Phi, psi and omega in degrees: 000140179291129185289149171282115184237093176260150181210158176247149176197171181296337178223167176298326178296315176303311182299318180296317180296316179297316180298317180293321177296317178298322179296314178299318178299318180304311182294324177295311179297323183300328179295340183268357185303128175074006181277149170277168176300319180297317178295323180293340177268349190282133171275135179236000180228181177295339180288157174281352187292144175227163181295313179299318179294322178295318179296318178298316180296312182297325176300313180296317179299311181296318179302313183294314182287329175295320177296323176299316177300317186287316188237350177098200189304326183297344179285343183244152179285166170278098186295337180285349181248022183291142178264174176300321178296321177297317179296321178294320178298321177293321176295319179295338178297338181264008183234144169274101187283162175306136182091343175266147180236159175299316178301319179297316181288326176294320178295317177297320180297318178299318180295316179296318180300315178301316179297317179295315179301316179295318178301311183293319180295332181265000183275118182291324189228113177288350179275352179303135190230149177226148174295143175285152177288166176296131177196145180298340183262356177255143174294128180305134178082000181288152176234154173237139173281166174302319179303308182296323179295317177296319178297326176294316178299317178299313181297316180298316180297314181295317180300313183284334173296322176295317175301313182298323179297318178295316179299315181296316180297322177290331181288309186212014177085353180286144180233155176283324181218153173089000000 
């Protein structure tokens, strides 16, 4: 069932964006219901993705982009200057590593979500814009508004919630919807 996601913000647009983000988060978290740490680490498709790893990744993505909204370009790395260690850290972001637990990544996700919601609810202008960092996938000199950045977080969350749903259905037949 689609969650009732109400939110408050300075404008109806703020409230709608927060509500949609909360709905996406709900579906991502819902895929993890009742799983053990081992199940949260398990690959069930040809992909390397796992439910625990996806939650960990989306947490990192949301944390980074919320910081971008708050402070600008300095919150994100210069992706064009990444080292092998940086690339390995990004790959590890998609894995529930030894010593990490599903409860731990879910708890971290909740904390990041609260922070993002508070940031958005307190943001006077969704049009505030910052230049994007250097990256091979961004147009040089491009900027994103807070609005566009939130829409990116929503899209990333929804995409990975769909991945997690497929992984969960392959794991034990459970589905988020339907």
